[in-house]
MDAnalysis code that builds the backbone (N, CA, C; Angstrom):
import MDAnalysis as mda
import numpy as np

u = mda.Universe.empty(270, n_residues=90, atom_resindex=np.repeat(np.arange(90), 3), trajectory=True)
u.add_TopologyAttr("name", ["N", "CA", "C"] * 90)
u.add_TopologyAttr("resid", np.arange(1, 91))
u.add_TopologyAttr("resname", ["UNK", "UNK", "UNK", "UNK", "UNK", "UNK", "UNK", "UNK", "UNK", "UNK", "UNK", "UNK", "UNK", "UNK", "UNK", "UNK", "UNK", "UNK", "UNK", "UNK", "UNK", "UNK", "UNK", "UNK", "UNK", "UNK", "UNK", "UNK", "UNK", "UNK", "UNK", "UNK", "UNK", "UNK", "UNK", "UNK", "UNK", "UNK", "UNK", "UNK", "UNK", "UNK", "UNK", "UNK", "UNK", "UNK", "UNK", "UNK", "UNK", "UNK", "UNK", "UNK", "UNK", "UNK", "UNK", "UNK", "UNK", "UNK", "UNK", "UNK", "UNK", "UNK", "UNK", "UNK", "UNK", "UNK", "UNK", "UNK", "UNK", "UNK", "UNK", "UNK", "UNK", "UNK", "UNK", "UNK", "UNK", "UNK", "UNK", "UNK", "UNK", "UNK", "UNK", "UNK", "UNK", "UNK", "UNK", "UNK", "UNK", "UNK"])
u.atoms.positions = np.array([
    [-73.733, -87.697, -145.774],
    [-74.991, -86.533, -146.256],
    [-74.726, -85.873, -145.270],
    [-74.270, -84.209, -145.824],
    [-73.057, -83.466, -145.541],
    [-74.065, -82.444, -144.674],
    [-74.601, -82.061, -143.156],
    [-75.288, -80.894, -142.615],
    [-74.768, -79.847, -141.987],
    [-74.937, -79.202, -142.424],
    [-74.348, -77.815, -141.774],
    [-75.585, -77.721, -140.783],
    [-75.148, -76.309, -139.526],
    [-75.941, -76.577, -138.470],
    [-75.485, -74.932, -138.515],
    [-76.584, -73.354, -138.630],
    [-76.256, -72.663, -138.960],
    [-77.053, -72.055, -137.645],
    [-76.044, -71.224, -136.849],
    [-76.913, -70.543, -135.287],
    [-76.866, -69.048, -134.947],
    [-77.420, -68.460, -134.441],
    [-77.074, -66.735, -133.612],
    [-76.923, -67.387, -132.149],
    [-76.068, -66.790, -131.760],
    [-75.269, -66.567, -130.268],
    [-75.819, -67.719, -129.820],
    [-74.752, -68.893, -130.711],
    [-75.060, -69.860, -129.895],
    [-75.953, -71.207, -130.276],
    [-77.026, -70.184, -130.422],
    [-77.818, -70.605, -130.598],
    [-78.736, -72.004, -132.090],
    [-78.609, -72.722, -132.323],
    [-78.909, -73.484, -133.437],
    [-79.955, -72.716, -134.247],
    [-80.251, -72.576, -135.494],
    [-81.134, -71.917, -135.494],
    [-82.361, -72.871, -137.129],
    [-81.038, -73.241, -138.276],
    [-81.399, -73.706, -139.195],
    [-80.343, -74.662, -139.757],
    [-80.855, -75.891, -140.104],
    [-80.139, -77.460, -140.890],
    [-80.290, -77.481, -141.825],
    [-79.486, -77.240, -142.766],
    [-79.484, -77.599, -143.919],
    [-79.216, -78.450, -144.254],
    [-79.243, -79.928, -145.130],
    [-78.708, -80.953, -145.851],
    [-78.648, -80.553, -147.035],
    [-77.665, -81.084, -147.768],
    [-77.909, -80.686, -149.349],
    [-79.139, -80.619, -150.666],
    [-80.083, -81.242, -149.723],
    [-81.530, -80.727, -150.620],
    [-82.652, -79.968, -150.420],
    [-81.980, -79.539, -148.762],
    [-82.843, -78.784, -148.139],
    [-82.890, -77.838, -147.127],
    [-83.427, -76.477, -146.687],
    [-83.167, -75.886, -145.582],
    [-84.709, -76.132, -144.691],
    [-84.427, -76.846, -143.310],
    [-85.229, -76.558, -142.223],
    [-85.122, -76.301, -141.264],
    [-86.413, -75.381, -140.267],
    [-85.813, -74.965, -139.120],
    [-86.484, -75.623, -138.109],
    [-85.192, -75.842, -137.139],
    [-85.018, -76.381, -135.930],
    [-85.994, -75.726, -134.987],
    [-87.002, -76.723, -134.304],
    [-88.205, -76.568, -133.434],
    [-86.906, -75.753, -132.495],
    [-87.944, -74.913, -131.313],
    [-86.877, -74.247, -129.923],
    [-87.766, -74.842, -129.466],
    [-86.921, -75.925, -128.319],
    [-87.228, -76.301, -127.374],
    [-87.970, -75.849, -125.552],
    [-88.665, -76.452, -125.330],
    [-89.876, -75.860, -124.285],
    [-88.891, -74.749, -123.368],
    [-87.384, -75.438, -122.097],
    [-86.924, -74.799, -121.258],
    [-85.977, -73.665, -122.023],
    [-85.832, -73.518, -123.568],
    [-85.172, -72.624, -123.627],
    [-85.761, -71.329, -124.097],
    [-87.365, -71.714, -124.294],
    [-88.577, -70.645, -124.754],
    [-89.294, -69.753, -123.083],
    [-89.146, -70.842, -122.591],
    [-89.165, -70.379, -120.920],
    [-87.704, -69.301, -120.230],
    [-86.837, -69.807, -120.665],
    [-85.682, -68.977, -119.824],
    [-86.111, -67.936, -120.925],
    [-86.102, -67.439, -121.858],
    [-86.113, -66.349, -123.108],
    [-87.056, -65.484, -122.373],
    [-88.731, -66.014, -122.058],
    [-89.547, -65.663, -121.599],
    [-88.938, -64.997, -120.352],
    [-89.165, -65.648, -119.400],
    [-88.296, -65.528, -117.632],
    [-88.260, -63.834, -118.470],
    [-86.537, -63.629, -119.244],
    [-85.701, -62.785, -119.391],
    [-86.546, -61.559, -119.806],
    [-87.823, -61.649, -120.914],
    [-87.602, -61.184, -121.544],
    [-89.138, -59.957, -120.324],
    [-89.254, -60.674, -119.354],
    [-90.345, -60.558, -118.787],
    [-90.172, -59.478, -117.584],
    [-88.505, -59.459, -117.189],
    [-87.604, -58.773, -116.015],
    [-87.358, -57.418, -117.575],
    [-87.203, -57.815, -118.702],
    [-86.786, -56.123, -119.398],
    [-87.866, -55.807, -119.567],
    [-89.003, -56.265, -119.198],
    [-90.532, -55.421, -119.575],
    [-90.355, -54.849, -118.189],
    [-90.040, -55.773, -117.435],
    [-91.029, -55.051, -115.637],
    [-89.211, -53.802, -115.701],
    [-88.643, -53.658, -116.154],
    [-87.708, -52.655, -116.152],
    [-87.992, -51.592, -117.081],
    [-88.062, -52.089, -118.154],
    [-88.668, -50.829, -118.601],
    [-90.301, -49.933, -118.050],
    [-91.416, -51.074, -117.663],
    [-92.469, -50.583, -117.091],
    [-91.887, -50.045, -115.332],
    [-90.903, -50.516, -114.988],
    [-91.006, -48.794, -114.172],
    [-90.006, -48.094, -114.542],
    [-88.979, -47.851, -114.936],
    [-88.271, -46.916, -115.578],
    [-89.859, -45.419, -116.396],
    [-90.362, -46.164, -116.857],
    [-91.564, -45.513, -117.433],
    [-92.181, -44.812, -116.403],
    [-93.396, -45.547, -115.523],
    [-93.424, -45.228, -114.378],
    [-92.574, -44.201, -113.622],
    [-90.928, -43.717, -113.186],
    [-90.548, -43.592, -112.600],
    [-90.803, -41.780, -112.766],
    [-90.611, -41.929, -114.555],
    [-90.612, -40.231, -115.626],
    [-91.902, -40.036, -115.300],
    [-92.897, -40.828, -114.756],
    [-93.870, -40.356, -114.899],
    [-95.505, -40.295, -116.401],
    [-94.108, -41.394, -116.666],
    [-94.942, -41.616, -118.578],
    [-96.039, -43.813, -118.500],
    [-97.298, -43.287, -117.865],
    [-98.486, -44.635, -117.431],
    [-99.210, -44.430, -118.820],
    [-99.720, -45.444, -118.676],
    [-101.524, -45.933, -119.424],
    [-101.436, -45.935, -120.547],
    [-101.863, -45.765, -121.771],
    [-102.004, -45.102, -123.561],
    [-100.578, -44.666, -123.156],
    [-100.128, -43.290, -122.934],
    [-98.473, -42.230, -123.084],
    [-97.152, -44.235, -123.421],
    [-97.451, -44.712, -122.589],
    [-96.326, -46.341, -122.098],
    [-96.893, -47.220, -123.401],
    [-97.969, -47.280, -124.263],
    [-98.494, -48.039, -125.036],
    [-97.387, -46.906, -126.296],
    [-97.165, -45.461, -126.642],
    [-96.561, -44.992, -127.345],
    [-95.119, -45.079, -127.456],
    [-94.907, -45.855, -126.198],
    [-93.182, -45.380, -126.028],
    [-92.418, -46.744, -127.030],
    [-91.404, -46.598, -128.660],
    [-90.983, -47.130, -129.131],
    [-90.386, -48.256, -128.411],
    [-89.739, -48.330, -126.777],
    [-88.703, -49.574, -125.986],
    [-89.821, -49.966, -125.904],
    [-90.910, -49.840, -125.315],
    [-91.355, -50.112, -124.642],
    [-92.727, -51.740, -125.315],
    [-92.471, -50.986, -126.693],
    [-93.031, -52.080, -127.401],
    [-92.853, -52.733, -128.531],
    [-91.300, -52.557, -128.397],
    [-90.104, -53.334, -128.885],
    [-90.988, -54.639, -127.732],
    [-90.015, -54.317, -126.757],
    [-89.695, -55.650, -125.532],
    [-90.815, -55.727, -125.311],
    [-91.586, -55.830, -125.501],
    [-93.427, -56.110, -125.078],
    [-94.345, -56.853, -126.654],
    [-93.432, -56.731, -127.653],
    [-94.329, -57.832, -128.365],
    [-93.266, -58.664, -128.970],
    [-91.756, -58.458, -128.408],
    [-91.013, -59.530, -128.215],
    [-91.511, -60.488, -126.884],
    [-91.630, -60.432, -126.361],
    [-92.409, -60.661, -124.958],
    [-94.133, -61.638, -125.522],
    [-94.351, -61.182, -126.315],
    [-96.123, -61.587, -126.860],
    [-95.282, -62.823, -127.633],
    [-94.354, -62.127, -128.512],
    [-93.580, -63.808, -129.638],
    [-93.229, -64.634, -128.619],
    [-93.471, -64.973, -128.018],
    [-92.169, -65.464, -126.423],
    [-93.973, -66.710, -126.624],
    [-94.767, -65.575, -125.933],
    [-95.774, -66.213, -125.031],
    [-96.832, -67.397, -126.378],
    [-96.600, -66.304, -127.827],
    [-97.107, -67.346, -128.412],
    [-96.603, -68.545, -128.513],
    [-94.849, -68.782, -129.021],
    [-94.262, -69.625, -129.196],
    [-94.204, -70.556, -128.256],
    [-94.252, -70.268, -127.201],
    [-94.315, -71.799, -125.271],
    [-95.614, -71.783, -126.239],
    [-97.252, -70.953, -127.004],
    [-98.332, -72.020, -126.388],
    [-98.420, -72.793, -127.658],
    [-97.332, -73.064, -128.775],
    [-97.086, -73.317, -129.733],
    [-96.538, -75.048, -129.228],
    [-95.798, -74.638, -128.649],
    [-94.954, -75.605, -127.960],
    [-95.768, -77.171, -127.880],
    [-96.666, -76.016, -126.536],
    [-97.682, -76.376, -125.474],
    [-98.086, -77.628, -126.181],
    [-98.889, -76.956, -127.742],
    [-100.709, -77.902, -128.589],
    [-99.170, -78.832, -129.115],
    [-97.855, -78.398, -129.603],
    [-97.598, -79.703, -130.408],
    [-96.657, -80.646, -129.338],
    [-96.498, -80.536, -127.806],
    [-96.079, -81.394, -127.226],
    [-97.586, -82.817, -126.711],
    [-99.149, -81.577, -126.377],
    [-100.496, -82.172, -126.554],
    [-100.243, -83.395, -128.121],
    [-100.101, -82.954, -129.329],
    [-100.487, -83.868, -130.410],
    [-99.511, -84.736, -130.195],
    [-98.384, -84.483, -129.889],
    [-97.570, -85.434, -130.365],
    [-96.944, -86.663, -129.053],
    [-98.527, -86.057, -128.094],
    [-98.593, -87.568, -126.673],
    [-99.257, -88.689, -126.710],
])
C-alpha cells in the first residue's frame, strides 16, 4: 500500500492511500502550543489597539483583531473537540 502524507509547514495534515483521503487528527500538545501563540498574538494586537485609543465595539470592527480572534476561537473549539474525543475513547 502506497501512502502519501501531505504537510504544511512541516505539520502533516492529510494522508492519502491509493483509495481515499483522510484528515489526520491533531494532537493536544500541538493545539495547546498553537493556542498559546494565538493568545500572545491577540494580546499584542489588543495592546496596540489600546495605545491607539481603539477599544470596545471599535476594536471588534478592526479586521486584524477579527482575524486573530477568529483563529483563537477556532483553536479553542478544536481543543474542546480533542478533549471530547479523549473522554469518549477513554
